[in-house]
C-alpha positions as CSV (number, residue, x, y, z in Angstrom):
1,M,24.4,199.7,152.3
2,L,27.5,200.1,150.2
3,K,26.1,203.1,148.4
4,R,25.3,204.9,151.7
5,H,28.9,204.7,152.8
6,A,30.5,205.1,149.4
7,G,31.7,208.6,150.3
8,W,33.4,207.5,153.5
9,I,35.0,204.5,151.6
10,L,36.4,206.8,148.9
11,A,37.7,209.3,151.4
12,A,39.3,206.7,153.7
13,P,42.7,206.4,151.9
14,A,43.2,210.2,151.8
15,T,42.0,210.5,155.4
16,L,44.4,207.7,156.5
17,L,47.4,209.5,154.8
18,V,46.5,212.8,156.5
19,V,46.2,211.2,159.9
20,L,49.5,209.3,159.5
21,F,51.6,212.1,158.0
22,L,50.0,215.2,159.4
23,V,47.9,214.6,162.5
24,L,50.1,212.1,164.3
25,P,53.4,213.9,163.8
26,V,51.8,217.2,165.0
27,A,50.2,215.4,168.0
28,A,53.5,213.8,168.8
29,T,55.3,217.1,168.6
30,I,52.8,218.8,171.0
31,A,52.8,215.8,173.3
32,S,56.6,215.9,173.7
33,T,56.3,219.3,175.4
34,F,54.3,217.9,178.3
35,G,57.0,215.5,179.6
36,D,59.2,217.9,181.4
37,P,60.1,216.7,184.9
38,K,59.8,220.3,186.2
39,G,56.1,220.3,185.4
40,V,53.6,219.6,182.7
41,F,53.5,223.2,181.5
42,A,57.2,224.1,182.3
43,P,58.3,224.6,178.7
44,Y,55.4,227.0,178.1
45,I,56.0,228.9,181.3
46,A,59.7,229.2,180.4
47,F,58.7,230.5,176.9
48,F,56.4,233.3,178.2
49,N,58.7,234.2,181.0
50,S,61.4,235.1,178.5
51,G,61.1,238.7,177.3
52,F,63.0,237.9,174.2
53,R,60.7,235.1,173.1
54,R,57.6,237.2,173.9
55,T,59.0,239.9,171.7
56,V,59.6,237.4,168.9
57,L,56.0,236.1,169.2
58,W,54.5,239.6,169.2
59,R,56.7,240.7,166.2
60,T,55.6,237.6,164.3
61,L,51.9,238.5,164.9
62,E,52.4,242.1,163.9
63,I,54.2,241.2,160.7
64,S,51.7,238.5,159.8
65,L,48.6,240.6,160.4
66,A,50.1,243.6,158.6
67,T,51.0,241.3,155.7
68,T,47.5,239.9,155.6
69,A,45.8,243.3,155.7
70,I,48.0,244.8,153.0
71,S,47.7,241.7,150.8
72,L,43.9,241.7,151.2
73,V,43.7,245.3,150.0
74,L,46.2,245.0,147.1
75,G,44.9,241.5,146.1
76,F,41.3,242.5,146.2
77,F,41.6,245.5,143.9
78,A,44.0,243.6,141.6
79,A,41.7,240.6,141.4
80,Y,38.7,242.8,140.7
81,A,40.5,244.5,137.8
82,V,41.5,241.1,136.5
83,S,37.9,239.7,136.8
84,R,36.5,242.7,134.9
85,A,39.1,242.7,132.2
86,P,38.4,241.5,128.6
87,S,39.1,237.8,128.0
88,R,42.4,238.2,126.2
89,M,43.7,240.8,128.7
90,K,42.5,238.6,131.6
91,S,44.7,235.7,130.5
92,V,47.7,238.1,130.3
93,L,47.0,239.5,133.8
94,I,46.5,236.1,135.4
95,I,49.8,235.0,133.9
96,A,51.5,238.1,135.3
97,A,50.0,237.4,138.7
98,V,51.1,233.7,138.6
99,F,54.6,234.4,137.3
100,P,56.2,235.3,140.6
101,L,55.0,232.0,142.1
102,L,57.1,230.1,139.5
103,T,60.2,231.4,141.2
104,G,61.5,229.9,144.5
105,V,60.9,231.7,147.8
106,V,64.7,232.0,148.4
107,V,65.3,233.6,145.0
108,R,62.5,236.1,145.5
109,S,63.9,237.0,148.9
110,F,67.4,237.4,147.6
111,A,65.9,239.8,145.0
112,W,64.9,242.1,147.9
113,L,68.4,242.1,149.2
114,I,69.5,243.6,145.9
115,I,66.7,246.1,145.8
116,L,66.8,247.3,149.5
117,G,70.6,247.0,150.2
118,K,72.8,250.0,150.9
119,N,74.2,249.7,147.4
120,G,71.0,248.3,146.1
121,I,68.8,249.5,143.3
122,L,66.4,251.7,145.4
123,N,69.2,253.4,147.3
124,N,71.2,254.1,144.2
125,F,68.1,255.6,142.6
126,L,67.4,257.9,145.6
127,V,71.0,259.1,145.7
128,G,71.0,259.5,142.0
129,I,68.0,261.9,141.9
130,G,69.3,263.8,144.9
131,I,66.7,262.9,147.5
132,T,69.5,261.8,149.9
133,D,73.3,262.0,150.1
134,Q,73.6,258.8,152.2
135,P,71.9,255.5,151.5
136,F,69.1,254.5,153.9
137,N,69.2,251.4,156.1
138,M,66.3,249.6,154.6
139,L,67.3,246.0,155.2
140,Y,66.9,244.1,158.5
141,T,63.9,246.2,159.5
142,Q,60.3,245.2,160.2
143,G,59.2,247.2,157.2
144,S,61.5,245.4,154.8
145,V,60.2,242.0,156.1
146,I,56.6,243.2,155.5
147,V,57.3,244.4,152.0
148,A,59.0,241.2,151.1
149,M,56.2,239.1,152.6
150,V,53.5,241.1,150.8
151,Y,55.3,240.6,147.5
152,L,55.5,236.9,148.3
153,F,51.8,236.3,149.2
154,T,49.8,238.9,147.2
155,P,49.8,236.7,144.0
156,L,48.3,233.9,146.1
157,M,45.6,236.3,147.3
158,I,44.9,237.5,143.7
159,L,44.4,233.9,142.5
160,T,42.1,233.1,145.4
161,L,39.9,236.1,144.8
162,V,39.7,236.1,141.0
163,G,37.5,233.1,140.8
164,V,35.2,234.5,143.5
165,L,34.8,237.9,141.8
166,E,34.3,236.3,138.4
167,N,31.3,234.5,139.7
168,I,29.5,237.7,140.8
169,P,26.9,238.2,138.0
170,D,27.1,241.4,136.1
171,D,23.3,241.5,136.2
172,V,23.4,241.9,140.0
173,I,25.9,244.9,139.8
174,Q,23.9,246.5,137.0
175,A,20.6,246.0,138.9
176,A,22.1,247.8,141.9
177,S,23.3,250.6,139.7
178,S,20.0,250.9,137.9
179,L,18.2,251.3,141.3
180,G,20.3,254.4,142.0
181,A,23.1,252.9,144.1
182,R,26.3,254.8,143.9
183,P,29.5,253.0,143.0
184,S,30.6,253.1,146.6
185,A,27.3,251.6,147.7
186,V,27.4,248.9,145.1
187,F,30.9,247.9,146.3
188,R,29.9,248.0,150.0
189,Q,26.5,246.3,149.7
190,V,26.9,244.0,146.7
191,I,30.5,243.2,145.7
192,F,32.2,243.1,149.1
193,P,29.6,240.8,150.8
194,L,29.6,238.3,147.9
195,A,33.5,238.3,147.9
196,V,33.7,237.5,151.7
197,P,34.2,233.7,151.2
198,G,37.2,234.4,149.0
199,L,38.5,237.0,151.4
200,I,38.3,234.4,154.2
201,V,40.3,231.8,152.3
202,G,42.8,234.3,151.1
203,A,43.3,235.8,154.5
204,V,43.8,232.4,156.1
205,L,46.3,231.3,153.4
206,V,48.3,234.5,153.7
207,F,48.3,234.6,157.5
208,T,49.3,231.0,158.0
209,G,52.0,231.3,155.3
210,S,53.5,234.5,156.8
211,F,53.2,233.4,160.4
212,T,55.1,230.2,159.7
213,S,57.6,231.7,157.1
214,Y,61.3,231.1,157.6
215,A,63.4,231.9,154.6
216,T,62.1,235.5,153.9
217,P,62.4,236.7,157.5
218,Q,65.8,235.1,157.9
219,L,67.2,236.7,154.7
220,V,65.5,240.1,154.8
221,G,65.1,240.6,158.5
222,G,68.1,238.7,159.9
223,E,68.6,238.2,163.6
224,R,67.2,241.7,164.4
225,Q,63.8,240.8,163.1
226,M,63.6,237.2,164.2
227,M,60.3,235.5,163.8
228,M,58.8,232.3,165.2
229,G,59.9,230.1,162.3
230,T,63.4,231.4,162.7
231,L,63.3,230.9,166.4
232,M,62.1,227.3,166.0
233,Y,64.9,226.5,163.6
234,Q,67.5,228.1,165.9
235,R,66.2,226.1,168.9
236,A,66.2,222.8,167.0
237,M,69.3,223.1,164.7
238,V,71.6,225.4,166.6
239,A,70.9,224.8,170.3
240,F,69.6,221.3,169.8
241,D,66.8,222.1,172.2
242,W,64.1,219.8,170.8
243,V,61.6,220.4,173.6
244,G,62.0,224.2,173.1
245,A,61.5,223.9,169.4
246,S,58.5,221.7,169.9
247,T,57.1,224.3,172.3
248,V,57.5,227.0,169.7
249,A,55.8,224.8,167.1
250,A,52.9,224.0,169.5
251,I,52.3,227.7,170.2
252,M,52.4,228.5,166.5
253,V,49.8,225.7,165.8
254,V,47.5,227.0,168.6
255,I,47.7,230.7,167.5
256,T,47.2,229.8,163.9
257,I,44.0,227.8,164.7
258,A,42.8,230.6,167.0
259,V,43.3,233.3,164.3
260,V,41.6,231.2,161.7
261,L,38.6,230.7,163.9
262,V,38.4,234.5,164.7
263,M,38.6,235.3,161.0
264,T,35.9,232.8,160.2
265,R,33.6,234.3,162.9
266,I,34.2,237.8,161.7
267,A,33.4,236.7,158.1
268,R,30.2,235.1,159.2
269,R,29.1,238.4,160.9
270,L,29.9,240.3,157.7
271,N,28.0,237.7,155.5
272,P,25.8,235.0,157.2
273,M,26.0,233.0,154.0
274,A,29.8,232.6,154.2
275,T,29.8,229.3,156.0
């Protein structure tokens, strides 16, 4: 009897901690949004009736999806190069990919202020080589936020995909090539389907991280490019509107879960074995 339930017994302490410190606080936050005297859904109606808040939500989705797509492409090809590199070079490349993660998010975001500022490195370079006479306004734009977020999350995507791509046997790729498949066909029909599980995990990690990000949008985007994380902080710590902040948090939770489910469903269609 004890052996049959050994797995549940071992998992009980971790499950209890998750319930106490994750599930219950999130549930309490969401529950607090349904106690408005004006109506059960009054906070949500007020949120979606506000053009400004709808714009913030749509901007957050745009930036998060763009960051995820770009990180997928860059991370996949970088991870593939790392997985096929010789052993000594592979270690160096992995260290190079991990190195940005050893620096704090705020520090890396401040670095982009130095790079993209009007008197920053990039503008000074463009003026120096004669491409422009006046510096460009690169900061506090949607593009600058996406660039900073891609830089922030691509190393995470690389680390997620390296292990998956390393586990693809060379014999499978060589067999496909020996049967006459072109490199593009080998990639499309062999490598990509086998890498789908890693792509799922990487996409989910990048999307959730970028969708809930606060420091990078605040520093690089400012008030002009406010995202949901910044809006939630503003409602809680500036306006002291705890119900409004809880409403923003609840919407973020629901959208994150919905996008994760959609990504998983798409991945299952691409590869039925990716469950």
